[in-house]
C-alpha positions in Angstrom: -127.9 -142.2 65.8 -128.4 -145.9 66.6 -128.3 -148.6 64.0 -132.1 -148.8 63.6 -132.1 -145.1 62.6 -129.2 -145.7 60.3 -131.1 -148.5 58.6 -134.2 -146.2 58.3 -132.0 -143.5 56.8 -130.5 -145.9 54.3 -127.0 -145.6 55.7 -127.1 -149.4 56.5 -128.8 -152.0 54.3 -129.3 -155.7 54.6 -127.7 -157.8 51.9 -126.8 -161.5 51.5 -124.0 -162.4 54.0 -120.8 -163.0 52.1 -117.5 -164.3 53.3 -116.2 -164.0 49.7 -116.9 -160.2 49.8 -115.3 -160.0 53.2 -112.1 -161.7 51.9 -112.0 -159.3 48.9 -112.4 -156.4 51.3 -109.4 -157.7 53.4 -107.4 -158.0 50.2 -108.2 -154.4 49.5 -107.3 -153.4 53.1 -103.9 -155.1 52.6 -103.3 -153.2 49.3 -104.2 -149.9 50.9 -101.9 -150.6 53.8 -99.0 -151.3 51.4 -99.7 -148.1 49.6 -99.8 -146.2 52.9 -96.3 -147.5 53.7 -95.1 -146.5 50.2 -96.4 -142.9 50.6 -94.9 -142.7 54.1 -91.5 -143.8 52.7 -91.5 -140.8 50.4 -92.6 -138.4 53.1 -96.2 -137.8 52.2 -97.9 -138.0 55.5 -101.4 -136.7 54.5 -101.8 -139.3 51.8 -100.4 -141.9 54.2 -103.3 -141.0 56.6 -105.9 -141.4 53.8 -104.4 -144.7 52.6 -103.9 -146.2 56.0 -107.4 -145.3 57.1 -108.7 -146.8 53.8 -107.1 -150.1 55.0 -108.9 -149.9 58.3 -112.2 -149.0 56.6 -112.0 -152.0 54.2 -111.2 -154.3 57.1 -114.2 -153.0 59.0 -116.4 -153.4 56.0 -115.4 -157.1 55.9 -117.2 -157.6 59.3 -120.3 -156.0 57.9 -120.2 -158.2 54.7 -120.0 -161.4 56.9 -123.1 -160.1 58.7 -125.0 -159.3 55.5 -124.8 -155.6 55.8 -123.7 -152.9 53.4 -123.0 -149.3 54.4 -123.3 -145.8 52.9 -121.2 -143.9 55.4 -118.1 -144.4 57.5 -120.0 -143.3 60.6 -122.5 -146.1 60.0 -119.7 -148.6 60.1 -118.5 -147.3 63.4 -122.0 -147.3 64.9 -122.7 -150.8 63.7 -119.4 -152.2 65.1 -120.0 -150.4 68.4 -123.5 -151.8 68.8 -123.2 -155.3 67.2 -119.5 -156.3 67.7 -118.5 -155.4 71.2 -116.4 -158.6 71.3 -114.2 -157.2 68.6 -113.0 -154.7 71.2 -114.0 -151.2 72.4 -110.5 -149.9 72.0 -110.2 -151.1 68.4 -113.6 -149.7 67.6 -113.0 -146.3 69.3 -109.6 -145.9 67.7 -111.2 -146.7 64.3 -113.6 -143.8 65.0 -110.7 -141.5 66.0 -108.9 -142.2 62.8 -112.2 -141.9 60.8 -112.4 -138.3 62.1 -108.8 -137.6 61.3 -109.1 -138.9 57.8 -112.2 -136.8 57.3 -110.3 -133.7 58.5 -107.3 -134.5 56.2 -109.4 -135.2 53.2 -111.9 -132.3 53.5 -110.3 -129.8 55.8 -108.1 -126.9 54.8 -106.0 -126.5 57.9 -105.3 -130.1 59.0 -101.6 -130.8 59.2 -100.3 -134.3 60.0 -96.7 -135.4 60.6 -94.7 -138.6 60.2 -95.5 -139.7 63.8 -99.3 -139.4 63.1 -98.8 -141.5 59.9 -96.6 -144.0 61.7 -99.2 -144.5 64.4 -102.0 -145.0 62.0 -100.1 -147.5 59.9 -99.3 -149.4 63.1 -103.0 -149.4 64.1 -104.0 -150.4 60.6 -101.7 -153.4 60.7 -103.3 -154.4 64.0 -106.8 -153.8 62.9 -106.5 -155.8 59.7 -104.9 -158.7 61.5 -107.5 -158.7 64.3 -110.3 -158.6 61.7 -108.9 -161.6 60.0 -108.7 -163.5 63.3 -112.1 -162.3 64.4 -113.8 -163.4 61.2 -111.7 -166.6 61.1 -110.6 -165.8 57.5 -107.1 -167.5 57.8 
């Protein structure tokens, strides 16, 4: 599905561009990252995956807010970034999608098992993704 189809389906919607909403989304991303680290410290890898992905999700939404776009699906964010923000970096965008799928499996699947190494890797990625988003949007 391309972004035109996502707009037609209501998965993406035009809104007023807002750096303020982007900054709030980054604040939320940082909070989720902190919570991911806390859950990892007590050995709860599945919740760490969900919280760390939440951090990445909110950072990604910040890019959309600056563009004046809201979303109604995680997949729509991925497709939007892939099509409209190639300069952000294919590796970051594709890794976001990989973790989007993992989070979905952890949250809704019944057989998905994750370990500390998976959780550590996602936290490391989330830290990078949030920082790169802040730099990309010049929110410092």
